[in-house]
N, C-alpha and C positions, 0 to 999 in steps of 0.2 A: 504494500500500500504506500502511496506517495503522500507524505505529510505536508501540511502547510503551516510552517512554524509561526507565521504572523498571527494565526488565529489560535491564540493560547488563552486558556482560562486557568488561573492559579487559584484553586478553591481553598487553599490554606489561608487566603486573605479574607475568606467569608465566614460568617457565623455558621455553625453546624446546620441550623434549620434552613439556611438559605442555599446550601450547597446543591442538593439535588434539584430543587425547583429552578435554580439558575442554569444548571446544566441542561435541563429539559428545554428551557426557553431558548438557549443558545443553539441547541441541536435542531430544534424545530425551525429556526431561522435559516439553517443551512440549505443551500441549493442541492439538487441531486448530484451526488458525487463529491460534495463539499466535505471538508474535514474540520474537526475541532480537537485540539490537543489539551488534555487535562493534566494539570500538575497537582499532586496530592502527597501528603506526608504518610499515607498508609495505602495498602492495596484497596482500590475502589471496587473490588469485585461485587459487593452488594448492589452497586449501581448497575452493573451489567444485568443482573437478574431482574431488577426493578424495570429497567428499560425493556427487557425482553418480555416481561409480563404485561406492561402497559402499552408498548408500541408494536410488539411483534418483532420478527427478525428483519428489520428494515435497516440495519446498521452493521458495519464491520467494526470489530474491536481488536486493537493490536497494542501490545505493550512496546514502548520504545525504551523504557527504563523500569526496572523492578527493584527498588530499594537498595540498601536498607533505609536510607533517609528520604529518598524521593522516588515517587512512582509517576511515570508518564504514560498516558494512554491516548492513543489516537482513535477518535471516533470518526467514521466516515459514513455519511448517509448514502445508502445504496441508490443507484440509478433506478428509474422506473421499471426498466426491464429486468432488474435484479430483485425487485421487491416481490415477495410471495403473494400469491392469490389470497391466501387466508388472512394475511395481515391487512390487505386492502379492504376486505369485507369487514374485518374487525374494527377498522377506523371509520368505515361508512357502510352501513348495512344496505344502503341503496345499491351498492355495487354488486350485491348478490344476484339481483334480478338481471343485471347486465351480463354477468358471467353465465347465468342460466340460459339466457337467450342466445349466447354465443356457443353454447354447448361445452362450457368449461366448468369442471367440478371444483367448487370452492370449499367443500367440506373435507372429503377424504383426500382430495388432491390439493388441499390448501397449502401444503409446504412447497409446492412447485413454484418456480419463478414465473412471472408473467410471460416472459419470452418463451420459456419451455412449454407452458400451457397453451400459448398461442400456436406454437409450432405443431403440437400434438392435435390441436383442433383444426389444423389446416388454414390458419389465419396468419396475417402478418402482425407484427407488434404494433404497427401504425394503426391497423384496423381496431385492435383492442383498445389502444390508448384513446382513439377518437370516440369509441363507444363509452369509455369511462368518463371522458371529459364531458360528453353530452349529458351524462347523468348528474354532473355537478350543477347543471342549470335547472334540475328538477326542483320543484317546490316541496316535494315530499321529503320526509325525514323520519328517522327511527324514533319511536316513542321512548324506547328504552336504550340507555347508554350502558350496555352490558359490561363494558370494560371498567366502569366505575363501581360495579357492584362487588360486595364482599363475596368470597368464594362459597361460603356456606349458604348465603342467600341465593346465589346463582344455582347451586345444586338443588335447592328446594324448588326454585322456579322451573328448572329442567324437568324435575319429577312431575310437578303439578301441571305444567304446560304441555310437555311432550310425552312423557311416559303415559300419563292418563289419557292423552289424545289417542295413543295407540290402543290402550286397553278398552277405551270406549268404542272404537271402530273396528278392531280386528275381527271379532266374531261376525259382525254384519257383513264385512267384506268377504269373508270365507263363505258364508251362506249364499251371498249374492253370486260369487264366482261359481259355486257348485250349481246353482240354478241356471246360470247362463250357459255353462258348459253342457249341462244335460240337454238344454234346448238347442244349442247351436254348434256343438263340437263336430257334428257330422259334416257341416258345411265349412266350419272354421276349426280345423284340427289343432291349430296353434293354441287353442284354449286349454287343451290338456297339459301342454308344456307350461303354459302360464300358471295354472293352478299349482303345479309342482314347484315352480319358482316361488310363488307367493307362500306356499306352505313352508318351504325351506327358510325363506326370509323371516317369517313370523316365529318359527321355532327358535331361530338364532336370536332374534330380538328379545324374546321372552327370557331366555337364559342370560343374555347380555344385561338386560335391565335388572334381573335378580342380583347379579354380581354388583352392579352399581349401587343398588338400593341397600344391599346388606353388607357390602365390604367397602367400596370406594367412597361413596358419599358420606357414610358415617365417619370414615377416617378424615375426610376433608373437613367435616364439621369439628372433629376433634382438634385438628390443626388450627382452625380458625379460633376456637376457644383458647387454645394454647397462646396464640398471639395476643389475645385480649387480656388474658389473666396472668400470663407468664408461667403457668404450670406446664410441666413437660407432658407430652402425649404418652399414653399407656402403650401404644404400639409403635413399631418402626418398620416400615415397609420398603424403604428405598423406592419411593413411589414412581419415579420416572422410569426405572428399569424393570419394575414389576407390574403393578396393576395398570398403570397408564399405558405402558407398552402393549399389554394384552388388549386393553380396550381399543386402542388405535388399530391393532390388527383386526379386531372384530368389526370395527367401523369400515375398514377396507373391504372386508368380506360382504358386509351389508351394501356398500356402495357398488360392488361388482354385481350383486343380485339386482339392485335397483336398475343398473344399466341394462342388464339382460331383460328385465321386465319392460323397460322403455323400448328396447329394440323389438321385442316380440309383439308389442302392441302398436308398433309404428308410431312412436311418440304419442301414444294414447289417442290415436285417431281411430274411432270405431268405423267399421264398414258402412257404406251408405245405406245398406239394407238393415242395419242393426236396429233392434228394438230398444225401448227406453231402458230396460234393465241392463242390456249390453252397454249402452252409453253411460249409464250410471256407474257401472263397475269401473270403466276406464276413468271416469271423472274422480271417483273415490281413490283409486290407485294413484292418480296424479297428485291429488291433494295430500295423500300420505307421503309421497315422495318429497313434496315441498316441505312438509313438516320435518321429515327425517333429515333433509339436507341442512335446514337451519339448526336442528337439534345437534347434529354431528359437528357443525361449525362452532356452536357455542362451547362444546366440550373440547374438541381438538385445539381450537385457536384461542380460547379465552379461559375456560375453567381449568384445563389441565396445566397450562403455564402458571396460573395463579396457585394451584396446589403444589407444584414443584417449588415455587418461591416460598410458600408458607412452610414447607417441610425444612427447607434450608434455614429459614429464620428461627425455627423452633429447636434446631439441633444445638 
């Protein structure tokens, strides 16, 4: 990384409560590719985790000096084509709809850079950037700023908003799918494959939600309580390499099944001759996909980084 020595912030000259806020302001003011060199009298590694949790992986971090008396860190704001899809949606939820229309996965594929995601979708980076820029002019905005929520509150929200959404609708979708298949599978044999995919997805989600509700979410709440009270957590999971890694793998599996369902339903476009039940099935599956995409985004790109940061702070 090339440093720009003229842009230096010596945080040893600031009051402790001013240090991180000042760094965030200075970093936010950087142009894409711009750098900020921080001087500190101790290793500022906690800053790295705070930036990762609040901003996502939109920066490069490089030590140019590591003590024992002075630490120098060069922060570089990634260029737009280096920024991850997930971090863009985390900062502005309106971008989720943009990526969806472009056929770019912002939840399971959230760790891909914009340039990588554009290439895989058969688009140029300029086309993606133009679509993202146009969304900036939209008057719509997210009601909820999820990045500012406490991790335990966000975990409860995910359960009440997304887990319950699935529980309330899954049985109805399965019954409707069986009804449509019974009536139309002879003319539309893809319905048999569709039911198998939906069955597999739902079985995986039920087990996945059970793990989250009984293991991961309670641990996240324990960590949040630890931060507020100063008491050490009773458990120690090494959360990033254990539960979170497993949950992300299962998210990838769910994402692959959702993609297969979208393909077999031709992007949820029912045949012209389809009855109302047939059309309703496709509509409900598409609504479920939308909910799961947002659900996975909230976990992969916001809740899980917050949980990793909490565990580090509680150790």
